[in-house]
N, C-alpha and C positions, 0 to 999 in steps of 0.2 A: 939906400944901403941894402946890399944883397946879403941874404943869409944863406950860408952853405951848410947843409946837414951832412953828417957822416952817414954811412950806410946803416950803422946800428941805430942812430937817432931816427932815420927815416923809417926803418922797419918797426921801431917801437911806436912811432906815431900811427902808422898804418894798423898795427896790432891793437892799439888802444881804440882806434876808430871802429874797428871790427867788433871789439868787445862792447863798446857803447851802442853800436847799431843792434847787436844781438840782445842786449838788455832792453832796449826800446821795443824790439820785436816781441820779446817775452812778455813785456808789460802789456802790449796790445793783445796778445793771446789771452792773458789772464783777464784783462778787461772784457774781452769778447765772451769768455767762458762765464764770467760773473753776470754780465748783462743777459746772457742766454739762459741763465738759471731762473726758473720761475718758482716762487714760493707761495703756497696756498696756506695762509695762516689759519683759516677756519678749519680746514681738514687736516692741518699739520702735515702737509706733504711738500716735498721738494721735487722739482722736475729739472734735473740738470741737463745741459745740452749734450748728452751722451747717448749714443744709440748702441744697442747690442745686435743690430742687424736683424733682429727677430720682431721687434716692435718699433713703432714710430717714435715712442718716447719712453722714458724711464722714470719711475717715481720711487721716491724714498721717503719713508715716514721720518718725522723729526727724531723719534727715539732710535730708529734704526741708523740714522745718519750719525748720531752721537756715539752709538755703541759699535757700529760696524761699517763706518765710512770707508775703512781700508779695503773692504770687500769689493768696492766699486773702483778701486785704484787701477785694476787691470784694464777696464774699459777706458778709463781716463788716459792711461799710458798709450793704448793703441790709437786713440783719437789724436793725442798730441804728436805722436810719432808719425802717423801716416797722413794726417790732415795738415799738420803744421810743420812737419820735418824737424822736430826737436830731438835733442839727445837726451839720454836717460837722466843725467844730472840736472838738465834744464827742466825736464818734466817734474822731477822730484821737487825742485825749487818752486815751481808754479803750483804743484799740488798742495804743498804746505800752506801757501798763501791763499789758495782757493778755499781749502777746508776752514781755515781761520776766518776768512771773510764770511763764508756762509754761516758758520757757527755764530758769529757776531750778529748777522742779520736775523737769525732765528731768535737769539736771546733778546735783542732789542725790539723785535716785532714791529 
C-alpha cells in the first residue's frame, strides 16, 4: 500500500524531524557542558568548561555560584553561540538545565 502525503503533511514531518534533531543536539551540548565541569568538593570550587580567553580555566566558589551564577551567563552565551551555533532561546534553555544540574551536584556532594 502506497501512502501519499500532502505537501502540508510532508512539511510538518520534516519540521518535526528538524525539531527533534535540534533537541537531541541541545541535549548533547548540555551533556558535554556538564561532563566538562569539574567540581572540587574539598576546596568548594567549580571549574566550568568556559574560558574568558584570558585564562585557561575559570573557577567559581560554591557560594559565588549560588549567589552570582548569572554573572557567568555572558561567557556561557558566547561559548554556546560561537562554539555550538545555538540561538538565544536554546542557550537560555540549556543554561537553566546546566545551573540546576550543577546546583544538585553541589548539594548532593
